[in-house]
C-alpha positions as protocol buffer text, in pm:
chain_id: "A"
residue {
  index: 1
  type: UNK
  ca { x: -12 y: -22 z: 12 }
}
residue {
  index: 2
  type: UNK
  ca { x: 188 y: 305 z: -117 }
}
residue {
  index: 3
  type: UNK
  ca { x: -102 y: 591 z: -125 }
}
residue {
  index: 4
  type: UNK
  ca { x: -191 y: 794 z: 191 }
}
residue {
  index: 5
  type: UNK
  ca { x: -431 y: 1064 z: 256 }
}
residue {
  index: 6
  type: UNK
  ca { x: -396 y: 1304 z: 521 }
}
residue {
  index: 7
  type: UNK
  ca { x: -704 y: 1341 z: 723 }
}
residue {
  index: 8
  type: UNK
  ca { x: -716 y: 1648 z: 996 }
}
residue {
  index: 9
  type: UNK
  ca { x: -1106 y: 1566 z: 1010 }
}
residue {
  index: 10
  type: UNK
  ca { x: -1205 y: 1923 z: 867 }
}
residue {
  index: 11
  type: UNK
  ca { x: -1375 y: 1995 z: 563 }
}
residue {
  index: 12
  type: UNK
  ca { x: -1123 y: 1972 z: 311 }
}
residue {
  index: 13
  type: UNK
  ca { x: -990 y: 1636 z: 401 }
}
residue {
  index: 14
  type: UNK
  ca { x: -1363 y: 1508 z: 428 }
}
residue {
  index: 15
  type: UNK
  ca { x: -1396 y: 1598 z: 35 }
}
residue {
  index: 16
  type: UNK
  ca { x: -1076 y: 1413 z: -13 }
}
residue {
  index: 17
  type: UNK
  ca { x: -1215 y: 1136 z: 177 }
}
residue {
  index: 18
  type: UNK
  ca { x: -1520 y: 1124 z: -17 }
}
residue {
  index: 19
  type: UNK
  ca { x: -1345 y: 1149 z: -343 }
}
residue {
  index: 20
  type: UNK
  ca { x: -1166 y: 861 z: -258 }
}
residue {
  index: 21
  type: UNK
  ca { x: -1479 y: 669 z: -137 }
}
residue {
  index: 22
  type: UNK
  ca { x: -1437 y: 399 z: -381 }
}
residue {
  index: 23
  type: UNK
  ca { x: -1092 y: 270 z: -297 }
}
residue {
  index: 24
  type: UNK
  ca { x: -1004 y: 346 z: 64 }
}
residue {
  index: 25
  type: UNK
  ca { x: -948 y: -48 z: 93 }
}
residue {
  index: 26
  type: UNK
  ca { x: -619 y: 55 z: -101 }
}
residue {
  index: 27
  type: UNK
  ca { x: -521 y: 364 z: 118 }
}
residue {
  index: 28
  type: UNK
  ca { x: -389 y: 490 z: 461 }
}
residue {
  index: 29
  type: UNK
  ca { x: -601 y: 747 z: 585 }
}
residue {
  index: 30
  type: UNK
  ca { x: -328 y: 935 z: 848 }
}
residue {
  index: 31
  type: UNK
  ca { x: -449 y: 1144 z: 1129 }
}
residue {
  index: 32
  type: UNK
  ca { x: -221 y: 1322 z: 1320 }
}
residue {
  index: 33
  type: UNK
  ca { x: -373 y: 1331 z: 1703 }
}
residue {
  index: 34
  type: UNK
  ca { x: -262 y: 1645 z: 1893 }
}
residue {
  index: 35
  type: UNK
  ca { x: -460 y: 1528 z: 2236 }
}
residue {
  index: 36
  type: UNK
  ca { x: -631 y: 1901 z: 2170 }
}
residue {
  index: 37
  type: UNK
  ca { x: -921 y: 1812 z: 1964 }
}
residue {
  index: 38
  type: UNK
  ca { x: -1253 y: 2000 z: 2016 }
}
residue {
  index: 39
  type: UNK
  ca { x: -1541 y: 1767 z: 2099 }
}
residue {
  index: 40
  type: UNK
  ca { x: -1731 y: 1793 z: 1781 }
}
residue {
  index: 41
  type: UNK
  ca { x: -1353 y: 1723 z: 1607 }
}
residue {
  index: 42
  type: UNK
  ca { x: -1348 y: 1368 z: 1777 }
}
residue {
  index: 43
  type: UNK
  ca { x: -1704 y: 1281 z: 1670 }
}
residue {
  index: 44
  type: UNK
  ca { x: -1596 y: 1320 z: 1305 }
}
residue {
  index: 45
  type: UNK
  ca { x: -1285 y: 1134 z: 1314 }
}
residue {
  index: 46
  type: UNK
  ca { x: -1502 y: 858 z: 1467 }
}
residue {
  index: 47
  type: UNK
  ca { x: -1713 y: 876 z: 1169 }
}
residue {
  index: 48
  type: UNK
  ca { x: -1383 y: 856 z: 949 }
}
residue {
  index: 49
  type: UNK
  ca { x: -1242 y: 557 z: 1120 }
}
residue {
  index: 50
  type: UNK
  ca { x: -1553 y: 357 z: 1067 }
}
residue {
  index: 51
  type: UNK
  ca { x: -1537 y: 414 z: 723 }
}
residue {
  index: 52
  type: UNK
  ca { x: -1164 y: 358 z: 672 }
}
residue {
  index: 53
  type: UNK
  ca { x: -1015 y: -24 z: 691 }
}
residue {
  index: 54
  type: UNK
  ca { x: -673 y: 159 z: 712 }
}
residue {
  index: 55
  type: UNK
  ca { x: -695 y: 430 z: 934 }
}
residue {
  index: 56
  type: UNK
  ca { x: -380 y: 539 z: 1137 }
}
residue {
  index: 57
  type: UNK
  ca { x: -377 y: 728 z: 1402 }
}
residue {
  index: 58
  type: UNK
  ca { x: -66 y: 925 z: 1529 }
}
residue {
  index: 59
  type: UNK
  ca { x: -38 y: 1056 z: 1864 }
}
residue {
  index: 60
  type: UNK
  ca { x: 221 y: 1343 z: 1910 }
}
residue {
  index: 61
  type: UNK
  ca { x: 323 y: 1506 z: 2240 }
}
residue {
  index: 62
  type: UNK
  ca { x: 208 y: 1861 z: 2134 }
}
residue {
  index: 63
  type: UNK
  ca { x: 261 y: 2008 z: 2491 }
}
residue {
  index: 64
  type: UNK
  ca { x: 593 y: 1862 z: 2553 }
}
residue {
  index: 65
  type: UNK
  ca { x: 671 y: 2040 z: 2214 }
}
residue {
  index: 66
  type: UNK
  ca { x: 520 y: 2368 z: 2368 }
}
residue {
  index: 67
  type: UNK
  ca { x: 671 y: 2324 z: 2665 }
}
residue {
  index: 68
  type: UNK
  ca { x: 1045 y: 2338 z: 2491 }
}
residue {
  index: 69
  type: UNK
  ca { x: 948 y: 2599 z: 2223 }
}
residue {
  index: 70
  type: UNK
  ca { x: 680 y: 2812 z: 2341 }
}
residue {
  index: 71
  type: UNK
  ca { x: 344 y: 2889 z: 2258 }
}
residue {
  index: 72
  type: UNK
  ca { x: 234 y: 2961 z: 1892 }
}
residue {
  index: 73
  type: UNK
  ca { x: 228 y: 3316 z: 1767 }
}
residue {
  index: 74
  type: UNK
  ca { x: 218 y: 3533 z: 1441 }
}
residue {
  index: 75
  type: UNK
  ca { x: 410 y: 3795 z: 1593 }
}
residue {
  index: 76
  type: UNK
  ca { x: 700 y: 3681 z: 1802 }
}
residue {
  index: 77
  type: UNK
  ca { x: 935 y: 3881 z: 2021 }
}
residue {
  index: 78
  type: UNK
  ca { x: 1259 y: 3770 z: 1956 }
}
residue {
  index: 79
  type: UNK
  ca { x: 1407 y: 3797 z: 2334 }
}
residue {
  index: 80
  type: UNK
  ca { x: 1085 y: 3565 z: 2440 }
}
residue {
  index: 81
  type: UNK
  ca { x: 1220 y: 3224 z: 2180 }
}
residue {
  index: 82
  type: UNK
  ca { x: 1366 y: 2982 z: 2339 }
}
residue {
  index: 83
  type: UNK
  ca { x: 1723 y: 3120 z: 2154 }
}
residue {
  index: 84
  type: UNK
  ca { x: 1651 y: 3451 z: 2293 }
}
residue {
  index: 85
  type: UNK
  ca { x: 1595 y: 3394 z: 2624 }
}
residue {
  index: 86
  type: UNK
  ca { x: 1943 y: 3177 z: 2645 }
}
residue {
  index: 87
  type: UNK
  ca { x: 2113 y: 3508 z: 2553 }
}
residue {
  index: 88
  type: UNK
  ca { x: 1875 y: 3728 z: 2768 }
}
residue {
  index: 89
  type: UNK
  ca { x: 1756 y: 3551 z: 3060 }
}
residue {
  index: 90
  type: UNK
  ca { x: 1437 y: 3382 z: 3086 }
}
residue {
  index: 91
  type: UNK
  ca { x: 1121 y: 3538 z: 3062 }
}
residue {
  index: 92
  type: UNK
  ca { x: 725 y: 3413 z: 3236 }
}
residue {
  index: 93
  type: UNK
  ca { x: 664 y: 3259 z: 2907 }
}
residue {
  index: 94
  type: UNK
  ca { x: 828 y: 3149 z: 2584 }
}
residue {
  index: 95
  type: UNK
  ca { x: 697 y: 3187 z: 2240 }
}
residue {
  index: 96
  type: UNK
  ca { x: 750 y: 3032 z: 1910 }
}
residue {
  index: 97
  type: UNK
  ca { x: 642 y: 3088 z: 1547 }
}
residue {
  index: 98
  type: UNK
  ca { x: 342 y: 2930 z: 1453 }
}
residue {
  index: 99
  type: UNK
  ca { x: 442 y: 2786 z: 1163 }
}
residue {
  index: 100
  type: UNK
  ca { x: 726 y: 2590 z: 1373 }
}
residue {
  index: 101
  type: UNK
  ca { x: 492 y: 2451 z: 1580 }
}
residue {
  index: 102
  type: UNK
  ca { x: 215 y: 2349 z: 1322 }
}
residue {
  index: 103
  type: UNK
  ca { x: 527 y: 2197 z: 1121 }
}
residue {
  index: 104
  type: UNK
  ca { x: 713 y: 1984 z: 1418 }
}
residue {
  index: 105
  type: UNK
  ca { x: 371 y: 1864 z: 1558 }
}
residue {
  index: 106
  type: UNK
  ca { x: 187 y: 1789 z: 1256 }
}
residue {
  index: 107
  type: UNK
  ca { x: 381 y: 1808 z: 918 }
}
residue {
  index: 108
  type: UNK
  ca { x: 702 y: 1644 z: 1010 }
}
residue {
  index: 109
  type: UNK
  ca { x: 500 y: 1366 z: 1162 }
}
residue {
  index: 110
  type: UNK
  ca { x: 287 y: 1323 z: 864 }
}
residue {
  index: 111
  type: UNK
  ca { x: 602 y: 1312 z: 644 }
}
residue {
  index: 112
  type: UNK
  ca { x: 827 y: 1083 z: 870 }
}
residue {
  index: 113
  type: UNK
  ca { x: 512 y: 824 z: 862 }
}
residue {
  index: 114
  type: UNK
  ca { x: 528 y: 819 z: 493 }
}
residue {
  index: 115
  type: UNK
  ca { x: 866 y: 800 z: 453 }
}
residue {
  index: 116
  type: UNK
  ca { x: 891 y: 516 z: 695 }
}
residue {
  index: 117
  type: UNK
  ca { x: 606 y: 310 z: 583 }
}
residue {
  index: 118
  type: UNK
  ca { x: 682 y: 338 z: 209 }
}
residue {
  index: 119
  type: UNK
  ca { x: 443 y: 609 z: 104 }
}
residue {
  index: 120
  type: UNK
  ca { x: 509 y: 762 z: -220 }
}
residue {
  index: 121
  type: UNK
  ca { x: 191 y: 945 z: -301 }
}
residue {
  index: 122
  type: UNK
  ca { x: -11 y: 1161 z: -34 }
}
residue {
  index: 123
  type: UNK
  ca { x: -336 y: 1341 z: -112 }
}
residue {
  index: 124
  type: UNK
  ca { x: -376 y: 1622 z: 70 }
}
residue {
  index: 125
  type: UNK
  ca { x: -670 y: 1857 z: 79 }
}
residue {
  index: 126
  type: UNK
  ca { x: -489 y: 2205 z: 32 }
}
residue {
  index: 127
  type: UNK
  ca { x: -682 y: 2467 z: -209 }
}
residue {
  index: 128
  type: UNK
  ca { x: -521 y: 2769 z: -393 }
}
residue {
  index: 129
  type: UNK
  ca { x: -739 y: 3012 z: -229 }
}
residue {
  index: 130
  type: UNK
  ca { x: -654 y: 2931 z: 155 }
}
residue {
  index: 131
  type: UNK
  ca { x: -477 y: 3225 z: 331 }
}
residue {
  index: 132
  type: UNK
  ca { x: -199 y: 2973 z: 461 }
}
residue {
  index: 133
  type: UNK
  ca { x: -90 y: 2706 z: 216 }
}
residue {
  index: 134
  type: UNK
  ca { x: 252 y: 2542 z: 139 }
}
residue {
  index: 135
  type: UNK
  ca { x: 429 y: 2603 z: -180 }
}
residue {
  index: 136
  type: UNK
  ca { x: 376 y: 2245 z: -305 }
}
residue {
  index: 137
  type: UNK
  ca { x: 112 y: 2237 z: -582 }
}
residue {
  index: 138
  type: UNK
  ca { x: -71 y: 1935 z: -711 }
}
residue {
  index: 139
  type: UNK
  ca { x: 219 y: 1686 z: -857 }
}
residue {
  index: 140
  type: UNK
  ca { x: 490 y: 1834 z: -689 }
}
residue {
  index: 141
  type: UNK
  ca { x: 753 y: 1546 z: -551 }
}
residue {
  index: 142
  type: UNK
  ca { x: 874 y: 1614 z: -192 }
}
residue {
  index: 143
  type: UNK
  ca { x: 1153 y: 1392 z: -57 }
}
residue {
  index: 144
  type: UNK
  ca { x: 1004 y: 1089 z: -279 }
}
residue {
  index: 145
  type: UNK
  ca { x: 658 y: 1155 z: -238 }
}
residue {
  index: 146
  type: UNK
  ca { x: 451 y: 1275 z: -482 }
}
residue {
  index: 147
  type: UNK
  ca { x: 154 y: 1491 z: -323 }
}
residue {
  index: 148
  type: UNK
  ca { x: -173 y: 1481 z: -508 }
}
residue {
  index: 149
  type: UNK
  ca { x: -406 y: 1778 z: -430 }
}
residue {
  index: 150
  type: UNK
  ca { x: -754 y: 1686 z: -611 }
}
residue {
  index: 151
  type: UNK
  ca { x: -944 y: 2003 z: -448 }
}
residue {
  index: 152
  type: UNK
  ca { x: -678 y: 2247 z: -535 }
}
residue {
  index: 153
  type: UNK
  ca { x: -870 y: 2482 z: -773 }
}
residue {
  index: 154
  type: UNK
  ca { x: -1217 y: 2439 z: -575 }
}
residue {
  index: 155
  type: UNK
  ca { x: -1372 y: 2739 z: -351 }
}
residue {
  index: 156
  type: UNK
  ca { x: -1466 y: 2674 z: -8 }
}
residue {
  index: 157
  type: UNK
  ca { x: -1830 y: 2685 z: -118 }
}
residue {
  index: 158
  type: UNK
  ca { x: -1766 y: 2405 z: -366 }
}
residue {
  index: 159
  type: UNK
  ca { x: -1577 y: 2186 z: -91 }
}
residue {
  index: 160
  type: UNK
  ca { x: -1885 y: 2265 z: 123 }
}
residue {
  index: 161
  type: UNK
  ca { x: -2137 y: 2147 z: -112 }
}
residue {
  index: 162
  type: UNK
  ca { x: -1978 y: 1868 z: -246 }
}
residue {
  index: 163
  type: UNK
  ca { x: -1909 y: 1736 z: 129 }
}
residue {
  index: 164
  type: UNK
  ca { x: -2312 y: 1817 z: 204 }
}
residue {
  index: 165
  type: UNK
  ca { x: -2374 y: 1556 z: -78 }
}
residue {
  index: 166
  type: UNK
  ca { x: -2274 y: 1262 z: 151 }
}
residue {
  index: 167
  type: UNK
  ca { x: -2324 y: 1401 z: 490 }
}
residue {
  index: 168
  type: UNK
  ca { x: -2483 y: 1644 z: 729 }
}
residue {
  index: 169
  type: UNK
  ca { x: -2223 y: 1926 z: 752 }
}
residue {
  index: 170
  type: UNK
  ca { x: -2128 y: 1978 z: 1107 }
}
residue {
  index: 171
  type: UNK
  ca { x: -2152 y: 2339 z: 1212 }
}
residue {
  index: 172
  type: UNK
  ca { x: -1765 y: 2382 z: 1283 }
}
residue {
  index: 173
  type: UNK
  ca { x: -1728 y: 2304 z: 890 }
}
residue {
  index: 174
  type: UNK
  ca { x: -1869 y: 2660 z: 804 }
}
residue {
  index: 175
  type: UNK
  ca { x: -1574 y: 2817 z: 1014 }
}
residue {
  index: 176
  type: UNK
  ca { x: -1265 y: 2989 z: 855 }
}
residue {
  index: 177
  type: UNK
  ca { x: -1016 y: 2746 z: 1057 }
}
residue {
  index: 178
  type: UNK
  ca { x: -1217 y: 2452 z: 1010 }
}
residue {
  index: 179
  type: UNK
  ca { x: -971 y: 2196 z: 1107 }
}
residue {
  index: 180
  type: UNK
  ca { x: -950 y: 2244 z: 1470 }
}
residue {
  index: 181
  type: UNK
  ca { x: -677 y: 2060 z: 1574 }
}
residue {
  index: 182
  type: UNK
  ca { x: -582 y: 2226 z: 1926 }
}
residue {
  index: 183
  type: UNK
  ca { x: -840 y: 2406 z: 2127 }
}
residue {
  index: 184
  type: UNK
  ca { x: -615 y: 2627 z: 2282 }
}
residue {
  index: 185
  type: UNK
  ca { x: -404 y: 2695 z: 1958 }
}
residue {
  index: 186
  type: UNK
  ca { x: -308 y: 3112 z: 2011 }
}
residue {
  index: 187
  type: UNK
  ca { x: -219 y: 3152 z: 1609 }
}
residue {
  index: 188
  type: UNK
  ca { x: -436 y: 3211 z: 1347 }
}
residue {
  index: 189
  type: UNK
  ca { x: -596 y: 3496 z: 1508 }
}
residue {
  index: 190
  type: UNK
  ca { x: -787 y: 3668 z: 1221 }
}
residue {
  index: 191
  type: UNK
  ca { x: -928 y: 3335 z: 1104 }
}
residue {
  index: 192
  type: UNK
  ca { x: -1005 y: 3181 z: 1452 }
}
residue {
  index: 193
  type: UNK
  ca { x: -1302 y: 3428 z: 1571 }
}
residue {
  index: 194
  type: UNK
  ca { x: -1546 y: 3220 z: 1485 }
}
residue {
  index: 195
  type: UNK
  ca { x: -1404 y: 2919 z: 1610 }
}
residue {
  index: 196
  type: UNK
  ca { x: -1304 y: 3113 z: 1934 }
}
residue {
  index: 197
  type: UNK
  ca { x: -1692 y: 3281 z: 1993 }
}
residue {
  index: 198
  type: UNK
  ca { x: -1781 y: 2918 z: 1962 }
}
residue {
  index: 199
  type: UNK
  ca { x: -1570 y: 2756 z: 2203 }
}
residue {
  index: 200
  type: UNK
  ca { x: -1675 y: 3038 z: 2492 }
}
residue {
  index: 201
  type: UNK
  ca { x: -2055 y: 2950 z: 2444 }
}
residue {
  index: 202
  type: UNK
  ca { x: -1979 y: 2541 z: 2377 }
}
residue {
  index: 203
  type: UNK
  ca { x: -1724 y: 2453 z: 2574 }
}
residue {
  index: 204
  type: UNK
  ca { x: -1618 y: 2713 z: 2841 }
}
residue {
  index: 205
  type: UNK
  ca { x: -1366 y: 2495 z: 3022 }
}
residue {
  index: 206
  type: UNK
  ca { x: -1178 y: 2459 z: 2706 }
}
residue {
  index: 207
  type: UNK
  ca { x: -1220 y: 2804 z: 2654 }
}
residue {
  index: 208
  type: UNK
  ca { x: -1064 y: 2945 z: 3006 }
}
residue {
  index: 209
  type: UNK
  ca { x: -734 y: 2727 z: 2891 }
}
residue {
  index: 210
  type: UNK
  ca { x: -689 y: 2904 z: 2593 }
}
residue {
  index: 211
  type: UNK
  ca { x: -782 y: 3218 z: 2748 }
}
residue {
  index: 212
  type: UNK
  ca { x: -529 y: 3162 z: 2992 }
}
residue {
  index: 213
  type: UNK
  ca { x: -270 y: 3101 z: 2735 }
}
residue {
  index: 214
  type: UNK
  ca { x: -356 y: 3404 z: 2529 }
}
residue {
  index: 215
  type: UNK
  ca { x: -332 y: 3643 z: 2835 }
}
residue {
  index: 216
  type: UNK
  ca { x: 17 y: 3527 z: 2871 }
}
residue {
  index: 217
  type: UNK
  ca { x: 126 y: 3591 z: 2509 }
}
residue {
  index: 218
  type: UNK
  ca { x: -41 y: 3931 z: 2512 }
}
residue {
  index: 219
  type: UNK
  ca { x: 147 y: 4006 z: 2806 }
}
residue {
  index: 220
  type: UNK
  ca { x: 443 y: 3893 z: 2668 }
}
residue {
  index: 221
  type: UNK
  ca { x: 395 y: 4124 z: 2366 }
}
residue {
  index: 222
  type: UNK
  ca { x: 293 y: 4417 z: 2553 }
}
residue {
  index: 223
  type: UNK
  ca { x: 621 y: 4406 z: 2720 }
}
residue {
  index: 224
  type: UNK
  ca { x: 785 y: 4312 z: 2401 }
}
residue {
  index: 225
  type: UNK
  ca { x: 665 y: 4663 z: 2238 }
}
């Protein structure tokens, strides 16, 4: 088995799953479990597990990565990074670029699994109209793995319309940041307003965890500026 599908539980990866529904017996469906998923996200994951005979769950130590490198942010004061604190002294909180957090916890683990298990083709739900996307395009080869991105030219609306043909759309599929890998993520601030509002109303305990981390980040940014 040399084909895999990167599955986050969001609308785009669901679209890829439905597109390949007739050959799931031939595909490994890989989910990176950060341990920080929303309950409604876990519901969609459970449904995918039941559908996919070759479902692979990779559990990562996101808390450990954050403890070492810091909480993720778009604005990163250098003196608050791990390297910066080695030079300027310890601070109340450590901060890392959000790209580093996403890559080390999700992207690197996915790529490592594919390399170690002979995957030569990886299906991904990346779209060109996304605000955040890799430089890879459909057919790009990275470290011997060909990326297949079947919904690359689709809009978010087209994805939702397609997925709605096969399942009732969860509310979070309409959020700007719908994968919801980490409920306490302090990055993607612009795209996460609907997600944060939903968490505050539906999951107040999770929201308090997020709020505490966000307060530490905001205080650090104020001090840095």
